[in-house]
C-alpha positions as CSV (number, residue, x, y, z in Angstrom):
1,X,-13.8,20.7,10.8
2,X,-14.7,16.9,12.5
3,X,-15.1,17.3,16.1
4,X,-13.1,14.7,18.0
5,X,-16.9,13.2,19.0
6,X,-17.7,12.7,15.2
7,X,-14.3,11.0,14.7
8,X,-15.3,8.3,17.4
9,X,-18.9,7.8,16.9
10,X,-19.2,4.1,15.9
11,X,-21.0,2.5,12.6
12,X,-23.8,1.4,15.0
13,X,-24.7,4.7,16.2
14,X,-25.7,5.4,12.6
15,X,-28.9,5.6,11.7
16,X,-30.0,3.6,8.0
17,X,-31.0,6.8,6.6
18,X,-27.6,8.4,7.1
19,X,-25.9,5.2,6.2
20,X,-27.9,5.0,2.7
21,X,-27.3,8.7,2.3
22,X,-23.5,8.3,2.5
23,X,-23.3,5.7,0.0
24,X,-25.4,7.8,-2.5
25,X,-23.0,10.4,-2.1
26,X,-19.9,8.0,-2.5
27,X,-21.4,6.3,-5.5
28,X,-22.1,9.1,-7.2
29,X,-18.1,10.4,-7.5
30,X,-16.4,10.2,-10.7
31,X,-13.2,8.8,-9.1
32,X,-14.3,5.5,-7.9
33,X,-12.2,2.6,-9.3
34,X,-12.7,0.1,-11.2
35,X,-10.1,-2.7,-10.3
36,X,-8.8,-1.8,-7.2
37,X,-10.2,-2.5,-3.7
38,X,-11.8,0.6,-2.0
39,X,-14.1,1.3,0.7
40,X,-17.7,1.4,0.4
41,X,-17.5,4.6,2.1
42,X,-15.2,6.4,4.7
43,X,-11.7,6.2,4.7
44,X,-9.5,3.2,4.4
45,X,-5.8,2.8,5.4
46,X,-3.5,0.1,6.0
47,X,-4.1,-3.2,4.5
48,X,-4.3,-6.0,7.3
49,X,-4.2,-9.6,8.0
50,X,-2.9,-10.6,4.6
51,X,-3.1,-14.6,4.2
52,X,-4.3,-17.2,2.1
53,X,-6.6,-19.3,4.1
54,X,-9.6,-22.2,3.7
55,X,-9.1,-21.3,-0.6
56,X,-9.5,-17.8,-0.7
57,X,-7.0,-14.9,-0.2
58,X,-7.9,-12.4,2.6
59,X,-7.6,-8.9,3.0
60,X,-8.7,-6.6,5.9
61,X,-8.2,-3.2,5.8
62,X,-8.5,-0.3,8.4
63,X,-11.1,1.4,7.7
64,X,-13.6,4.6,9.7
65,X,-17.0,4.4,8.2
66,X,-18.6,7.7,8.6
67,X,-16.5,9.9,6.6
68,X,-13.1,10.7,4.9
69,X,-11.3,11.2,8.4
70,X,-9.1,9.4,10.4
71,X,-11.4,8.0,13.3
72,X,-12.5,4.5,15.3
73,X,-11.0,2.2,13.4
74,X,-12.5,-1.4,12.0
75,X,-10.9,-4.2,9.9
76,X,-13.4,-4.2,6.9
77,X,-12.8,-8.0,5.2
78,X,-12.7,-9.0,1.5
79,X,-12.0,-12.3,0.1
80,X,-10.9,-13.5,-3.5
81,X,-10.2,-17.0,-5.1
82,X,-8.1,-15.3,-8.0
83,X,-6.9,-11.9,-6.5
84,X,-9.0,-9.8,-8.8
85,X,-12.7,-10.8,-7.8
86,X,-13.0,-9.4,-4.6
87,X,-16.1,-10.9,-2.5
88,X,-17.4,-7.9,0.3
89,X,-17.4,-9.7,3.7
90,X,-18.2,-6.8,5.2
91,X,-16.5,-5.2,9.2
92,X,-14.6,-8.1,10.4
93,X,-13.2,-6.9,13.3
94,X,-15.0,-4.1,15.5
95,X,-14.2,-1.8,18.4
96,X,-16.4,-3.3,20.9
97,X,-14.8,-4.2,23.9
98,X,-12.6,-2.1,26.8
99,X,-9.2,-2.7,25.0
100,X,-10.1,-1.7,21.4
101,X,-12.9,0.7,22.4
102,X,-11.2,3.7,20.4
103,X,-9.7,1.6,17.6
104,X,-8.9,-2.1,16.6
105,X,-5.5,-0.9,15.0
106,X,-3.2,-2.5,12.4
107,X,-2.0,-6.0,12.2
108,X,-1.4,-9.1,10.9
109,X,-2.3,-12.8,10.2
110,X,-1.5,-16.6,10.6
111,X,-3.3,-19.8,9.8
112,X,-3.0,-22.6,12.7
113,X,-5.1,-25.5,13.4
114,X,-7.4,-24.9,11.0
115,X,-8.0,-21.0,12.0
116,X,-7.0,-17.7,11.0
117,X,-5.5,-16.0,14.1
118,X,-5.7,-11.9,13.7
119,X,-2.9,-10.2,15.7
120,X,-3.8,-6.4,15.7
121,X,-3.3,-3.5,18.2
122,X,-6.5,-2.7,20.6
123,X,-6.4,1.2,21.1
124,X,-7.9,2.9,24.3
125,X,-7.7,6.1,25.6
126,X,-9.1,7.7,28.9
127,X,-11.0,11.0,29.5
128,X,-7.6,12.9,29.6
129,X,-7.3,11.4,26.1
130,X,-3.8,9.3,26.9
131,X,-3.5,6.5,24.8
132,X,-3.1,2.7,26.1
133,X,-1.9,0.6,23.4
134,X,-2.1,-3.6,23.7
135,X,-2.0,-6.3,21.2
136,X,-4.7,-8.6,20.9
137,X,-6.0,-12.0,19.0
138,X,-9.0,-12.3,17.2
139,X,-9.7,-15.9,15.4
140,X,-11.9,-16.2,12.6
141,X,-12.9,-20.2,11.7
142,X,-13.5,-21.7,8.1
143,X,-17.3,-20.1,8.3
144,X,-16.0,-16.7,8.4
145,X,-17.1,-16.4,11.9
146,X,-14.8,-13.7,14.1
147,X,-14.2,-14.0,17.9
148,X,-12.1,-12.0,20.1
149,X,-10.0,-13.3,23.1
150,X,-11.3,-11.4,25.9
151,X,-7.7,-10.2,27.2
152,X,-4.5,-8.2,25.4
153,X,-1.9,-10.8,24.8
154,X,0.9,-7.9,25.4
155,X,-1.3,-5.6,27.6
156,X,1.2,-2.6,27.5
157,X,4.2,-1.3,26.0
158,X,7.4,-2.2,27.9
159,X,9.2,0.4,30.1
160,X,11.5,2.7,27.7
161,X,8.8,3.0,25.2
162,X,6.2,5.0,24.5
163,X,2.2,5.0,24.1
164,X,3.5,4.1,19.7
165,X,3.6,0.5,20.3
166,X,1.5,-0.5,17.1
167,X,0.9,-3.0,14.0
168,X,2.0,-6.9,15.2
169,X,3.4,-8.8,12.3
170,X,3.2,-12.3,13.6
171,X,4.8,-15.6,12.2
172,X,5.6,-19.4,12.9
173,X,9.4,-20.4,13.1
174,X,11.3,-23.5,15.1
175,X,7.9,-24.8,16.4
176,X,6.9,-21.4,18.5
177,X,5.7,-18.0,17.4
178,X,7.2,-14.5,16.7
179,X,6.2,-11.0,16.3
180,X,7.6,-7.7,15.9
181,X,5.9,-4.8,16.8
182,X,6.7,-0.8,15.8
183,X,7.6,1.1,18.5
184,X,9.0,4.5,19.8
185,X,11.7,4.8,22.1
186,X,11.1,7.1,25.0
187,X,14.1,9.6,23.2
188,X,11.7,9.7,20.4
189,X,13.5,7.5,17.9
190,X,12.0,4.5,15.8
191,X,12.4,0.9,16.4
192,X,11.3,-2.8,16.5
193,X,10.5,-5.0,19.0
194,X,10.9,-8.6,18.7
195,X,8.5,-10.9,20.8
196,X,8.4,-14.6,21.3
197,X,5.5,-17.2,22.4
198,X,5.0,-21.0,23.0
199,X,1.3,-20.5,21.9
200,X,0.0,-17.4,21.1
201,X,-1.2,-16.6,24.6
202,X,2.2,-15.9,26.7
203,X,4.4,-13.6,25.2
204,X,7.8,-12.5,26.3
205,X,10.0,-9.5,25.0
206,X,13.3,-10.9,23.2
207,X,14.2,-6.9,22.8
208,X,15.0,-5.0,19.9
209,X,15.9,-5.7,16.6
210,X,19.8,-4.6,16.2
211,X,20.0,-2.8,12.7
212,X,22.6,-0.1,11.7
213,X,19.7,2.4,12.1
214,X,19.7,3.2,15.8
215,X,18.3,6.8,15.4
216,X,16.3,6.9,11.9
217,X,13.1,8.5,12.2
218,X,10.7,9.0,15.4
219,X,8.5,5.9,14.0
220,X,8.9,2.3,12.8
221,X,5.1,1.4,11.1
222,X,3.7,-1.4,10.1
223,X,7.1,-3.9,10.1
224,X,7.1,-6.8,8.1
225,X,9.6,-9.5,8.2
226,X,10.0,-12.5,6.0
227,X,13.1,-14.6,4.0
228,X,12.8,-14.4,0.5
229,X,15.3,-16.2,-2.2
230,X,17.8,-17.2,0.9
231,X,18.0,-13.7,2.3
232,X,15.8,-11.5,5.1
233,X,14.0,-8.8,4.6
234,X,12.8,-6.3,7.0
235,X,9.7,-3.6,5.5
236,X,8.5,-1.2,7.7
237,X,7.3,2.0,7.4
238,X,9.6,5.3,9.1
239,X,7.9,8.7,9.9
240,X,10.5,11.4,10.5
241,X,12.8,10.8,7.6
242,X,14.5,14.3,5.7
243,X,14.1,14.9,2.0
244,X,17.5,13.8,0.5
245,X,17.3,14.6,-3.3
246,X,14.9,12.8,-5.2
247,X,14.3,10.3,-2.4
248,X,12.2,10.6,0.4
249,X,9.6,13.3,-1.0
250,X,6.8,12.1,1.0
251,X,5.2,13.0,4.1
252,X,6.1,9.4,5.4
253,X,8.0,6.7,3.7
254,X,8.0,3.0,3.0
255,X,11.1,0.7,2.5
256,X,12.8,-2.4,2.9
257,X,16.3,-3.8,4.3
258,X,17.6,-6.8,2.7
259,X,20.6,-8.6,4.3
260,X,21.3,-12.1,6.4
261,X,18.7,-14.2,8.0
262,X,17.4,-12.4,11.4
263,X,19.3,-13.8,14.1
264,X,16.4,-14.6,16.8
265,X,18.5,-15.8,19.3
266,X,20.6,-12.9,18.9
267,X,18.0,-10.6,17.2
268,X,21.1,-9.3,15.0
269,X,19.6,-8.1,11.3
270,X,22.9,-7.8,9.1
271,X,21.5,-5.5,6.2
272,X,22.3,-3.3,3.4
273,X,20.8,0.4,2.7
274,X,17.5,1.2,3.5
275,X,15.7,1.8,0.1
276,X,12.4,2.9,-1.0
277,X,9.8,0.4,-2.3
278,X,7.7,2.7,-4.6
279,X,8.8,6.3,-5.9
280,X,5.6,7.8,-6.1
281,X,3.1,9.8,-4.3
282,X,0.7,7.5,-2.6
283,X,2.1,4.7,-1.5
284,X,2.5,3.5,2.7
285,X,2.0,0.7,5.2
286,X,2.3,-2.5,2.8
287,X,1.6,-6.0,4.3
288,X,2.8,-9.7,2.6
289,X,1.3,-13.0,2.1
290,X,2.5,-16.3,1.0
291,X,0.2,-17.7,-1.3
292,X,0.2,-21.7,-2.3
293,X,2.7,-21.5,-5.1
294,X,5.4,-19.9,-2.3
295,X,4.8,-16.3,-4.0
296,X,5.3,-13.3,-1.9
297,X,2.9,-11.4,-2.5
298,X,2.4,-7.3,-1.6
299,X,-0.1,-5.4,-1.3
300,X,0.3,-1.2,0.1
301,X,-1.9,1.6,0.9
302,X,-2.5,4.0,-1.7
303,X,-2.3,7.1,0.0
304,X,-1.1,8.6,3.2
305,X,-1.9,9.9,6.5
306,X,-2.6,14.1,6.7
307,X,-3.4,15.1,3.1
308,X,-6.7,16.0,1.7
309,X,-7.7,14.0,-1.2
310,X,-10.3,15.3,-3.9
311,X,-12.7,12.0,-2.8
312,X,-12.9,13.6,0.7
313,X,-15.7,16.0,-0.5
314,X,-17.9,12.9,-1.6
315,X,-17.4,10.9,1.9
316,X,-14.7,8.5,1.1
317,X,-11.0,7.8,1.0
318,X,-7.9,6.0,-0.2
319,X,-7.8,2.3,-2.1
320,X,-5.2,-0.4,-2.3
321,X,-2.8,-1.2,-4.9
322,X,-3.0,-4.2,-7.5
323,X,-1.2,-7.5,-6.0
324,X,2.5,-7.6,-6.8
325,X,4.6,-10.1,-6.9
326,X,8.1,-9.7,-5.2
327,X,11.9,-11.0,-5.9
328,X,15.1,-10.0,-5.3
329,X,17.8,-9.5,-7.9
330,X,20.7,-7.6,-7.5
331,X,20.2,-6.7,-3.4
332,X,17.0,-5.4,-4.5
333,X,13.6,-5.9,-4.4
334,X,11.8,-6.3,-7.2
335,X,7.8,-6.1,-7.5
336,X,5.7,-7.5,-10.4
337,X,2.0,-7.2,-10.8
338,X,0.5,-10.8,-10.2
339,X,-0.5,-12.8,-13.3
340,X,-3.6,-13.2,-12.5
341,X,-4.4,-9.4,-13.5
342,X,-3.9,-10.5,-17.0
343,X,-7.8,-12.0,-16.7
344,X,-8.7,-8.4,-16.6
345,X,-7.6,-7.6,-20.3
346,X,-10.6,-6.4,-22.7
347,X,-9.7,-5.2,-25.9
348,X,-6.2,-4.9,-27.1
349,X,-4.5,-2.8,-29.4
350,X,-1.0,-2.9,-30.5
351,X,1.5,-0.5,-32.3
352,X,5.3,-0.4,-33.3
353,X,6.8,3.2,-34.3
354,X,9.4,5.1,-34.1
355,X,9.2,8.6,-32.7
356,X,11.6,11.2,-33.4
357,X,11.8,14.7,-32.5
358,X,7.6,14.6,-32.0
359,X,4.6,14.2,-29.8
360,X,2.3,11.5,-31.0
361,X,-0.7,9.5,-31.0
362,X,-2.0,6.6,-32.3
363,X,-5.7,6.1,-33.5
364,X,-7.5,3.9,-30.9
365,X,-4.9,4.3,-28.6
366,X,-7.1,6.1,-25.9
367,X,-8.5,4.9,-22.6
368,X,-9.6,5.9,-18.9
369,X,-8.8,2.3,-17.3
370,X,-6.2,0.2,-19.1
371,X,-3.3,-1.6,-18.7
372,X,-0.2,-0.9,-21.2
373,X,3.1,-2.5,-21.8
374,X,6.1,-0.4,-23.7
375,X,9.3,-2.2,-24.9
376,X,11.7,0.7,-25.8
377,X,14.6,0.1,-28.3
378,X,17.3,2.4,-30.0
379,X,16.7,5.0,-27.7
380,X,18.7,7.7,-28.8
381,X,17.0,10.7,-28.1
382,X,17.9,13.5,-25.0
383,X,14.3,12.6,-23.5
384,X,11.1,10.4,-24.0
385,X,8.3,9.9,-22.5
386,X,4.4,9.1,-22.4
387,X,1.7,11.2,-21.5
388,X,-1.9,9.7,-20.5
389,X,-5.5,10.9,-19.3
390,X,-5.0,14.0,-21.0
391,X,-6.8,16.3,-22.9
392,X,-6.3,19.9,-24.2
393,X,-5.2,21.2,-21.0
394,X,-4.7,18.1,-18.4
395,X,-2.1,15.0,-18.2
396,X,0.1,13.1,-16.6
397,X,3.3,12.7,-17.7
398,X,6.4,10.0,-17.1
399,X,9.0,11.4,-19.0
400,X,12.9,9.6,-19.2
401,X,15.9,11.9,-19.2
402,X,18.4,9.6,-21.2
403,X,21.4,10.8,-20.0
404,X,21.2,11.2,-16.7
405,X,19.1,7.9,-16.4
406,X,16.6,9.6,-14.3
407,X,12.9,9.1,-14.6
408,X,10.1,11.8,-13.4
409,X,6.7,11.3,-12.8
410,X,4.8,14.6,-13.2
411,X,0.9,15.2,-11.9
412,X,1.0,18.9,-11.7
413,X,-1.5,18.8,-14.8
414,X,-3.1,15.6,-13.9
415,X,-6.4,17.4,-12.5
416,X,-7.7,17.9,-9.3
417,X,-4.7,18.5,-7.2
418,X,-3.4,16.5,-4.1
419,X,-0.6,16.8,-1.8
420,X,0.9,19.5,-3.7
421,X,2.7,20.9,-0.1
422,X,4.9,17.9,-0.7
423,X,5.3,18.7,-4.5
424,X,4.2,17.6,-7.6
425,X,6.8,15.6,-9.1
426,X,8.6,12.7,-8.4
427,X,11.9,11.1,-9.6
428,X,14.3,8.5,-9.5
429,X,18.0,7.5,-11.0
430,X,17.6,3.8,-12.8
431,X,20.6,1.1,-12.8
432,X,20.3,0.6,-16.0
433,X,18.9,2.4,-19.5
434,X,15.4,2.5,-19.8
435,X,14.0,-0.8,-21.5
436,X,10.3,-1.3,-20.6
437,X,7.3,0.4,-18.8
438,X,4.2,-1.5,-17.8
439,X,1.2,0.9,-16.5
440,X,-2.1,-0.4,-15.1
441,X,-4.5,3.1,-14.8
442,X,-7.4,3.1,-13.4
443,X,-10.1,5.6,-13.1
444,X,-8.1,7.9,-10.1
445,X,-4.7,6.0,-9.8
446,X,-1.9,4.7,-11.9
447,X,0.8,2.3,-11.2
448,X,4.0,2.3,-13.0
449,X,6.5,-0.4,-13.0
450,X,9.9,-0.1,-14.8
451,X,12.4,-2.4,-16.1
452,X,10.1,-5.5,-15.0
453,X,9.9,-4.1,-11.4
454,X,13.6,-2.5,-11.2
455,X,11.0,0.5,-10.0
456,X,7.6,1.1,-9.1
457,X,5.8,4.4,-9.0
458,X,2.2,4.8,-7.4
459,X,-0.1,8.0,-7.2
460,X,-3.5,8.9,-7.4
461,X,-4.6,10.9,-10.4
462,X,-7.9,13.3,-10.4
463,X,-8.1,14.3,-13.9
464,X,-11.4,15.2,-16.1
465,X,-13.5,12.6,-17.4
466,X,-12.4,13.3,-21.1
467,X,-8.8,13.1,-20.3
468,X,-8.6,9.9,-22.7
469,X,-5.6,10.6,-24.8
470,X,-2.4,8.9,-24.8
471,X,0.5,10.3,-26.5
472,X,4.2,9.5,-26.9
473,X,7.2,11.8,-27.4
474,X,10.8,12.0,-27.9
475,X,12.9,15.0,-28.2
476,X,16.4,15.6,-29.7
477,X,16.3,12.2,-31.0
478,X,14.1,8.9,-31.8
479,X,13.1,5.9,-30.0
480,X,11.8,2.8,-31.2
481,X,8.8,1.0,-29.2
482,X,6.2,-1.3,-29.4
483,X,2.8,-0.9,-27.4
484,X,0.6,-3.1,-26.0
485,X,-2.5,-2.2,-24.7
486,X,-5.8,-3.4,-22.8
487,X,-8.7,-1.8,-21.9
488,X,-10.1,-2.9,-18.6
489,X,-13.5,-2.4,-18.0
490,X,-15.0,-4.5,-15.4
491,X,-16.8,-2.8,-12.4
492,X,-15.4,-4.6,-8.9
493,X,-18.6,-4.6,-7.0
494,X,-17.7,-2.0,-4.6
């Protein structure tokens, strides 16, 4: 059991021998990833400060360095020229001033005047452990040097709101600066507050965003507003949503609203229904950025709070998702893997086959880290699917129930268990028949893109090392399929 003192001990207080021992334990872990951003040690959570700046993609993330628990948070900094090879820049923002003494919490980035402005939540607690959140600014120059402004720009929550006031998302529009911040009302319901500023220094509360979700969970974390394909999009992570059928099965949710452009003067956001971004087990607190070609790119935290993971015993926890390009089709946010990931492809295996009332594997079609595309045609089976990272006793299963157009991801036999209090299957119904399945499988994760991004399932899995088999099955009927599979073997240097 971690004590409060242990959770709020800083990296700078640890002896070199302690850090070396922790790193040795981490890198001996059999579940270290090969093509995902992961922490060098300790716990990673929310992606922060996503931006394209000075020729690089920049990704920061929440980090507690000294163990796989939530404690005093840093911003850790990674950068890349291509979204696949990441350069480790080390800690970017340290909790070293009074207003962020108990953690530099989540926030966002904005390029302005040749610098990258990082707006984040400072977390401070007093001797009675009362929290004092504030919104703060750090600035990174083109040499990668980061300096903080000495005072918060928004020193406290406004009247009528609790200490849960965090995760600023900043942007520039109409010659001014705007920020939305996740908040909790005093009646313990979640919302988003809108602020404006002429100069990033002086901020004025405009009020709450006006949505048709006045009582939707008890806290809205990590809000992100942007415009895409002539629509306004609000992504956020509400806490306290009750499960409903196949929906909202995780401890906390992440989803989006699509509607008209946000009216900054009236704060009105006319939108459709809230939809989950990801149908899997391990996805939270996503953030987006725009690249030089105008692509809107999303990266999420591949994990959830308050759940024990099998890597905890090795001194680390969590990773980030692969980058995903966003678009809107038929009122739905579509996610597709960025094309840069194709550069990771190694040896290719391709097959065409008809599967009928059987489960079948194919020579040469195995692997622990791979990308695989499956195109399905002439499907008349009652159910069909894929088993992967399998051996004689363990497997992860993606199954499609054709009559209901329902997909099920089952990790009950994937290996070491995780989050079983919240169930071992996740499911959703498709709007059309199953046509394509696109998998990215790493040592301890899978990301599955269905029908070119119509739905996505993200999950951590912790299989046995010999679990390399891939099998296909069709029951009570047949399916024709074309399979392309590429090995991915590059270690990402972390």
